[in-house]
C-alpha distance (Angstrom), angle and dihedral (degrees) to the residues before:
residue distance angle dihedral
M1 . . .
K2 3.81 . .
I3 3.71 88.4 .
F4 3.81 92.1 50.8
F5 3.78 90.9 53.2
A6 3.84 94.3 44.5
A7 3.76 87.8 53.2
I8 3.75 95.6 48.7
L9 3.96 89.8 46.6
G10 3.77 88.8 50.1
L11 3.81 93.5 51.9
C12 3.78 90.9 48.1
L13 3.84 92.9 50.6
A14 3.78 93.0 46.4
A15 3.74 99.1 45.3
P16 3.75 97.6 69.7
G17 3.93 90.2 51.5
S18 3.82 92.4 51.6
A19 3.71 100.2 45.0
T20 3.79 123.5 82.2
T21 3.72 117.2 -120.3
S22 3.79 136.6 -155.3
A23 3.71 122.4 -96.8
L24 3.78 145.9 170.0
V25 3.86 111.4 -104.9
R26 3.74 123.0 -166.1
T27 3.85 113.6 -145.9
Y28 3.80 137.9 153.8
Q29 3.83 131.4 -112.6
P30 3.74 134.2 -166.7
F31 3.78 105.2 -127.6
G32 3.84 124.1 -165.6
F33 3.81 112.2 -136.2
G34 3.87 95.3 152.5
S35 3.77 87.3 -65.6
I36 3.76 125.9 39.4
T37 3.81 120.6 -96.8
I38 3.69 130.0 -177.8
E39 3.83 108.9 -136.8
P40 3.92 131.2 -178.5
V41 3.87 113.1 -116.4
T42 3.76 131.8 -168.0
C43 3.79 111.2 -146.3
Y44 3.86 128.6 -175.4
A45 3.87 111.8 -126.5
W46 3.82 107.5 -157.6
N47 3.73 90.3 -166.4
A48 3.85 108.3 26.6
Q49 3.72 114.8 -158.5
T50 3.73 109.9 169.8
Y51 3.75 126.1 -20.0
L52 3.91 95.7 -122.4
G53 3.75 93.0 44.9
D54 3.81 92.9 48.2
A55 3.81 92.0 44.9
L56 3.75 92.3 50.2
R57 3.81 95.4 46.7
Y58 3.80 91.0 48.8
I59 3.86 92.8 57.7
S60 3.84 81.9 79.2
A61 3.76 99.2 43.3
K62 3.77 117.1 118.1
N63 3.81 115.6 -100.1
I64 3.80 114.8 -158.5
P65 3.87 103.9 164.5
P66 3.76 119.8 -141.0
N67 3.75 113.7 -100.4
F68 3.83 140.3 162.8
E69 3.81 96.4 -105.1
K70 3.68 122.4 116.4
E71 3.87 91.5 -127.1
P72 3.79 125.7 54.5
G73 3.87 114.8 -94.9
E74 3.65 123.5 -119.4
N75 3.77 127.3 -81.8
L76 3.91 105.2 -97.6
N77 3.80 98.0 -173.8
L78 3.80 108.3 107.0
A79 3.88 92.7 -164.6
S80 3.87 86.9 57.5
T81 3.81 97.9 42.7
S82 3.87 89.2 46.4
Q83 3.86 92.7 44.6
L84 3.75 99.3 -124.3
F85 3.78 114.8 155.1
F86 3.85 132.2 -169.1
D87 3.67 136.6 -166.1
N88 3.89 145.3 146.8
D89 3.63 142.1 -146.0
Y90 3.86 106.0 -78.8
G91 3.70 112.9 -127.8
S92 3.78 98.5 -21.7
E93 3.73 108.1 133.1
N94 3.79 98.6 -167.3
P95 2.89 123.3 68.7
R96 3.78 101.6 11.8
R97 3.80 113.1 -151.5
L98 3.78 134.4 -167.3
F99 3.76 117.4 -166.3
M100 3.80 137.5 -165.8
N101 3.83 120.6 -166.8
A102 3.77 111.7 -154.6
D103 3.77 96.5 157.2
K104 3.97 90.3 121.0
F105 3.72 98.1 33.6
V106 3.76 116.9 158.7
I107 3.75 129.7 -180.0
T108 3.69 112.5 -111.0
E109 3.82 104.4 -133.0
G110 3.78 114.3 -103.7
Y111 3.75 97.0 26.8
A112 3.72 135.4 86.9
R113 3.70 115.3 -112.2
E114 3.80 94.7 -129.4
D115 3.77 90.5 50.9
I116 3.77 91.6 53.1
V117 3.73 92.8 50.9
K118 3.80 94.5 43.9
A119 3.80 90.9 48.0
C120 3.89 90.1 53.8
L121 3.68 92.9 47.4
E122 3.86 89.1 52.5
C123 3.84 85.6 56.6
V124 3.78 89.6 52.1
R125 3.82 89.6 48.8
R126 3.87 92.1 52.5
V127 3.87 95.5 52.1
L128 3.86 95.6 46.6
P129 3.87 116.8 111.1
A130 3.79 116.4 -138.8
A131 3.79 93.0 -95.5
Y132 3.80 91.6 64.8
L133 3.81 97.4 42.9
K134 3.87 92.4 104.2
T135 3.73 96.7 34.3
P136 3.77 112.4 118.4
L137 3.73 121.7 -121.5
T138 3.83 115.5 -130.2
F139 3.85 122.6 -169.7
S140 3.75 143.7 -176.1
A141 3.78 122.7 -140.3
S142 3.75 142.3 164.7
P143 3.81 115.5 -86.8
E144 3.89 92.4 -104.2
N145 3.84 90.2 54.2
K146 3.82 103.2 37.7
E147 3.79 98.9 83.1
W148 3.87 100.9 51.3
M149 3.76 92.6 33.6
G150 3.73 89.7 51.2
K151 3.88 90.7 58.1
I152 3.76 90.3 52.5
V153 3.84 91.6 48.8
D154 3.70 92.0 47.9
E155 3.78 90.7 51.0
F156 3.91 89.0 49.7
N157 3.81 91.4 50.5
R158 3.80 91.1 51.5
H159 3.83 93.3 45.3
D160 3.82 122.8 102.6
R161 3.77 98.0 -112.9
S162 3.79 93.8 -156.4
K163 3.88 83.7 72.2
V164 3.88 129.3 66.1
F165 3.82 112.2 -88.6
Y166 3.81 98.3 -168.6
G167 3.75 132.7 11.5
P168 3.83 133.9 5.4
T169 3.76 122.3 -28.6
P170 3.85 107.8 -94.9
């Protein structure tokens, strides 16, 4: 009987340590208000994995601010409306990897495609911890976007990430 209770107690103590938990995650998103602004955003991660992975993925989350209208507002996040997605290699120390998926990229009307991508990369730069400041970003894109996006990604990879890549200094 003692062994049974010891086993149950062991499982109860081990379960919280092995389960993922919810958390608040701070990220940045590029907003379109006529001109592009980079804004800090706090997101609620129901199943938090790693801070950096969540912060990168939330760059592309829809952002429909609360308002007093009867109908929901529009999505203000240009990463989301342009279908750009970001991620990294969770927990793997070597080699570190940052990734942008632009396979379904569409231009959000009213904004230059280059500005959208650069603003999104600025969001990436702002969430990176020190260990990832020199990690190159890789990407995938459709054939019609690969060349011009490649130039921007190359510029981002050469850029000193301790300095602003796009927009005014915060």
